[in-house]
C-alpha positions, 0 to 999 in steps of 0.5 A: 481335313485339308488346310490350304495356306496361301498368300504372297511370298515372304508372309509366313506360310511355312511357319504357319504350316509347320505349326498347324501340321504339329497341332493336327498331326498332319502331313504337308504337300508343297504347292510352290512350283520352284521348290519342286527342284532339288538345287533351288533352295536359298532362292526359294526360301525352302524349309530347312528344318521340317521338324520331322513332319512328312513333306511331299513334292518337295525337292523331287526333281532336278533343275535340269528336268521339266515339270509341268502343272499337269504332272504336279496334278497327277503326282499331287492327287496320288499323294492326296488321295492316299493320305485321305484314305489313311484318314490323315489331315493334310496341309497344302502350302505354297504361293503357286495358286495354279498348282493348288487349283489344279490339285483340288479342283476339276482342272482338265488339260488338253493332253494331246501331244504335239508332234509337228514337223514345222515345215513352214518355219525356218530353223531361225523361226523354230528357235524363236518359238523355242525361246518364247517357251524356254531356252535351248543349247541346240545349234540353230543348224540342227533342225531335227533337235530343234523340232524335238525341243519345240514339241517337247516344250509345247507338250510341257505347257499343256493348256488348262481347259476347265476347273472351277468345282472343288473335288474334296470336302472339308477344305479350308483356304487360309490366306495370309496378308498384311499391309502392302508397305509392310509386306514390301519391306519384308520382301526386301529384307528377305532378299538381303538375308538370302544373299547373306545365306549364300544365294549368289553362290547357289546360283553361280554353281548352277550357272557354272554348270551351264544349266539354263532351263525353264525353272532357271529362266522363270524363278525370281532370284535366279534369272536376275543373277544369271544376267549379272553372271552374263555381265549385262548388269551389275550385282547391285542392279541384279539384287535390286531387280530381285526385290522389284520382281518379288514385290511385283510377283506378290501383287500378282499373287494377291490378284490371282488368289482373290479372283480364283479362290474363296479364301479366309484372309488373316492379317498377320501379326508381324510382332507376335506371329503366335497370335496369327496362328491362334486366330487360324486355329480358332477359325478351323475349330469353329468351321470344322 
């Protein structure tokens, strides 16, 4: 049995995953693109106590590394197939819908590597193309390194070309939701809690090390604080921006999930989450 727990940020996915994993003696596979990275913890709301439940694809890469959905698919399927062969129940949890689609569906990728020379582009134009995909510390006059960097970034943004057929049996898609106003309030409060737990210090340590990679420039909570450390916005503006971007991201998550997956939605009981857990367990019991 494979249970997929999906939904917007701040809705309770981690808590539900731990509860179901204990009940079904399951192992958990992370499907959050940023929780892949070791150094990004507070800002990603990474689980701090796994309760002795095996977790896979969690904190496996340095933030200095690039890790694509294509690589996630390969690594995830290797783990998934191994657990299935051992008759293990599996919980997949995370808010990165594309990772879940790539893992469970017949997603194929155009893996032909880019090795262009960009003879038609100036160094400045190559640097502009790099900045569309990520960032680099390479000097604009170092053409060879600019070319290598752009080719590498293009190869790490492999284009998905298909993938609508589910490859596995006994898969249950569980979505957690709540009223939009309630969710937004939870997101705002969670950002405040992250700041209290040391988010600013976590990001400052990365900033002081000169780390300016794709994960940093895409992860909410990190890219906004980098602007503060750069001096372009105030700390208050940075925190407000984190909240706003988190709310917008939650809205996009709903839209993406509803368009791409057949999900059984559960309205989260904010005051008694155990009731939500019970409802999910009953759904699985009657559907299995």
